[in-house]
Wavefront OBJ file of the C-alpha trace (Angstrom):
o trace
v -9.292 -9.584 -0.412
v -10.550 -6.087 -1.215
v -11.801 -5.216 2.270
v -10.188 -1.958 3.358
v -7.910 -1.785 0.306
v -7.242 1.517 -1.423
v -7.119 1.694 -5.215
v -5.497 4.606 -7.018
v -7.166 5.101 -10.404
v -4.993 7.165 -12.741
v -7.061 8.345 -15.706
v -7.846 11.773 -17.150
v -11.279 10.736 -18.422
v -13.978 11.782 -15.900
v -16.395 9.314 -17.477
v -14.122 6.372 -16.578
v -13.870 7.573 -12.983
v -17.654 8.012 -12.722
v -18.131 4.559 -14.252
v -15.739 2.743 -11.915
v -16.350 4.592 -8.639
v -19.585 2.781 -7.633
v -18.150 -0.604 -8.629
v -15.015 -0.095 -6.537
v -16.972 1.149 -3.520
v -19.512 -1.673 -3.775
v -16.616 -4.136 -3.593
v -15.052 -2.589 -0.515
v -12.343 -0.441 -2.111
v -11.566 3.142 -1.176
v -11.048 5.112 -4.380
v -8.218 7.597 -4.887
v -7.781 9.364 -8.219
v -5.118 11.184 -10.235
v -5.154 12.535 -13.768
v -1.488 13.134 -14.579
v 1.893 11.430 -14.303
v 3.053 13.935 -11.681
v -0.052 13.592 -9.522
v 0.013 9.801 -9.797
v 3.570 9.524 -8.463
v 2.789 11.983 -5.658
v -0.296 10.041 -4.615
v 1.528 6.705 -4.619
v 4.235 8.186 -2.374
v 1.933 10.189 -0.140
v -1.221 8.070 0.134
v 0.341 4.601 -0.192
v -2.477 2.833 -2.081
v -2.730 -0.956 -2.137
v -3.155 -1.217 -5.902
v -2.750 1.079 -8.918
v -5.014 1.028 -11.986
v -3.262 3.063 -14.652
v -4.145 4.542 -18.039
v -1.178 5.092 -20.359
v -2.460 8.168 -22.206
v -2.055 11.012 -19.722
v -1.945 14.750 -20.527
v 1.567 15.360 -19.182
v 3.275 12.201 -20.390
v 3.131 8.448 -20.836
v 1.669 6.303 -18.078
v 4.696 4.044 -18.421
v 6.672 6.838 -16.753
v 4.542 6.242 -13.664
v 5.508 2.567 -13.700
v 9.209 3.435 -14.044
v 9.184 5.890 -11.143
v 6.989 3.861 -8.790
v 9.038 0.706 -9.291
v 12.079 2.549 -7.906
v 10.669 2.108 -4.421
v 7.348 0.250 -4.418
v 6.096 -3.198 -5.384
v 2.390 -2.366 -5.193
v 0.343 -4.169 -7.872
v -0.047 -2.136 -11.084
v -2.771 -2.938 -13.602
v -2.625 -1.030 -16.881
v -6.026 -0.102 -18.314
v -5.485 1.323 -21.775
v -6.929 1.739 -25.268
v -3.470 0.996 -26.698
v -3.665 -2.526 -28.038
v -0.314 -2.937 -29.760
v 1.622 -5.909 -28.456
v 4.757 -3.779 -28.106
v 2.940 -1.435 -25.681
v 1.830 -4.346 -23.525
v 5.277 -5.929 -23.519
v 6.982 -2.662 -22.563
v 4.536 -1.938 -19.730
v 4.901 -5.461 -18.354
v 8.699 -5.382 -18.673
v 8.765 -2.114 -16.734
v 6.958 -3.813 -13.862
v 3.202 -3.718 -14.511
v 1.432 -6.805 -13.171
v -1.338 -6.948 -15.753
v -2.692 -5.191 -18.854
v -6.373 -4.806 -19.783
v -7.569 -3.208 -22.996
v -10.327 -0.614 -23.186
v -13.215 -1.187 -23.599
v -13.317 -3.618 -20.690
v -15.699 -5.425 -18.363
v -15.844 -4.290 -14.741
v -16.098 -7.884 -13.536
v -12.874 -8.800 -15.309
v -11.062 -5.764 -13.916
v -12.149 -6.563 -10.351
v -11.079 -10.192 -10.764
v -7.664 -9.133 -12.075
v -7.300 -6.736 -9.120
v -8.106 -9.480 -6.612
v -5.584 -11.775 -8.280
v -2.880 -9.087 -8.227
v -3.452 -8.414 -4.519
v -3.274 -12.142 -3.754
v -0.069 -12.500 -5.741
v 1.526 -9.644 -3.834
v 0.734 -11.345 -0.528
v 2.203 -14.586 -1.834
v 5.356 -12.803 -3.086
v 5.892 -11.303 0.334
v 4.977 -14.572 2.033
v 2.697 -12.417 4.091
v 0.631 -14.061 6.786
v -2.924 -12.696 6.735
v -2.996 -12.424 10.555
v 0.168 -11.709 12.525
v 0.332 -12.255 16.295
v 2.669 -10.401 18.649
v 1.852 -11.480 22.178
v -1.862 -10.777 22.628
v -1.860 -8.264 19.750
v -3.215 -9.469 16.404
v -2.656 -7.603 13.120
v -5.047 -8.559 10.333
v -3.398 -7.575 7.044
v -6.487 -8.336 4.973
v -9.035 -6.361 6.998
v -6.520 -3.760 8.193
v -7.636 -4.409 11.769
v -5.719 -4.568 15.058
v -6.914 -6.268 18.242
v -5.439 -6.790 21.698
v -6.843 -9.582 23.802
v -9.714 -9.815 21.312
v -10.674 -6.137 21.639
v -10.333 -3.952 18.551
v -7.828 -1.108 18.713
v -8.587 1.880 16.519
v -5.495 2.764 14.491
v -4.971 5.192 11.627
v -3.871 4.103 8.165
v -0.261 5.153 8.782
v -0.190 3.533 12.219
v -1.396 0.268 10.721
v 1.234 0.366 7.971
v 4.026 0.961 10.491
v 2.793 -1.796 12.814
v 2.303 -4.266 9.970
v 5.761 -3.504 8.540
v 7.419 -4.105 11.901
v 5.387 -7.255 12.567
v 6.247 -8.784 9.180
v 9.907 -8.467 10.167
v 9.517 -9.384 13.856
v 12.853 -9.542 15.646
v 14.634 -7.556 12.936
v 15.587 -3.905 13.133
v 13.897 -1.698 10.523
v 15.864 1.498 10.010
v 14.298 4.941 10.114
v 14.928 5.412 6.395
v 13.449 2.023 5.474
v 10.289 2.740 7.431
v 9.889 6.265 6.104
v 10.384 5.137 2.496
v 7.916 2.266 2.884
v 5.176 4.267 4.600
v 5.615 7.843 3.319
v 7.695 7.390 0.171
v 11.302 8.215 -0.723
v 10.783 11.975 -0.486
v 10.417 11.654 3.299
v 13.376 9.474 4.297
v 14.823 12.267 6.459
v 11.568 13.085 8.281
v 12.297 11.068 11.415
v 9.949 13.245 13.470
v 7.055 11.551 11.639
v 8.189 8.220 13.041
v 8.649 9.443 16.595
v 5.111 10.808 16.650
v 3.496 7.709 15.160
v 5.534 5.240 17.199
v 4.508 7.165 20.312
v 0.849 6.957 19.298
v 1.113 3.226 18.605
v 2.725 2.561 21.959
v -0.111 4.364 23.728
v -2.559 2.045 21.980
v -0.907 -1.385 22.109
v 1.603 -1.360 24.967
v 0.488 -2.265 28.489
v 3.008 0.264 29.786
v 3.725 2.798 27.005
v 6.587 4.368 28.976
v 8.263 0.970 29.251
v 7.557 -0.568 25.826
v 7.906 -4.329 25.473
v 6.484 -4.746 21.951
v 7.901 -1.880 19.865
v 11.522 -1.460 20.937
v 13.782 1.458 19.994
v 17.237 0.766 18.604
v 18.865 4.142 19.374
v 20.077 5.983 16.319
v 19.057 3.130 14.013
v 15.332 2.405 14.016
v 12.784 0.101 15.648
v 12.034 -3.574 15.980
v 9.045 -5.491 17.223
v 9.330 -8.390 19.654
v 6.936 -10.756 21.399
v 5.534 -9.338 24.585
v 6.725 -11.401 27.554
l 1 2 3 4 5 6 7 8 9 10 11 12 13 14 15 16 17 18 19 20 21 22 23 24 25 26 27 28 29 30 31 32 33 34 35 36 37 38 39 40 41 42 43 44 45 46 47 48 49 50 51 52 53 54 55 56 57 58 59 60 61 62 63 64 65 66 67 68 69 70 71 72 73 74 75 76 77 78 79 80 81 82 83 84 85 86 87 88 89 90 91 92 93 94 95 96 97 98 99 100 101 102 103 104 105 106 107 108 109 110 111 112 113 114 115 116 117 118 119 120 121 122 123 124 125 126 127 128 129 130 131 132 133 134 135 136 137 138 139 140 141 142 143 144 145 146 147 148 149 150 151 152 153 154 155 156 157 158 159 160 161 162 163 164 165 166 167 168 169 170 171 172 173 174 175 176 177 178 179 180 181 182 183 184 185 186 187 188 189 190 191 192 193 194 195 196 197 198 199 200 201 202 203 204 205 206 207 208 209 210 211 212 213 214 215 216 217 218 219 220 221 222 223 224 225 226 227 228 229 230
């Protein structure tokens, strides 16, 4: 479940980061870090991690503010990792949208198990199929891998997110704003040039005839949809 997943660790204690970094990497995670509320929200919007591990005691505010802001646009799993052990703190964090709460000090094995569970639950919530097939193109949402006719296609992180988003809603139009918010965050909903560039790159990689696309179809002035290749 962790293969290729990116975890954003929000904590202002360097010792915690040094402690967790080798464990995350040994289990297949790519580690991103932030040490403040402001940086955490920016990294969620800009880097689109798969899971957030969040301390509540941050130098510029309460970690619960991160939960509040992120839940305005994202359903990524959030695990709170905090020395605060009052029941009221746990209840408030969970009510705001955190998926789990672990007290410091903690065991790395338990944290990794909770992360795996949270990622599985997100897939189940979205009813996400691990491998999506569009014609002879396969999109593996667990390994973040794309193949065509069995041959792997090298795609960037953003390209994969766009392709996976479209494939999960095959046959339905996804508007420019919906795609931009999902992939780049709400601050970029007007940046349609991003989409044109990335859609063009994807078509070069997965379409048999990129100038006459049969998989990723443009809905002029609205957005894009993905269909089965004939």
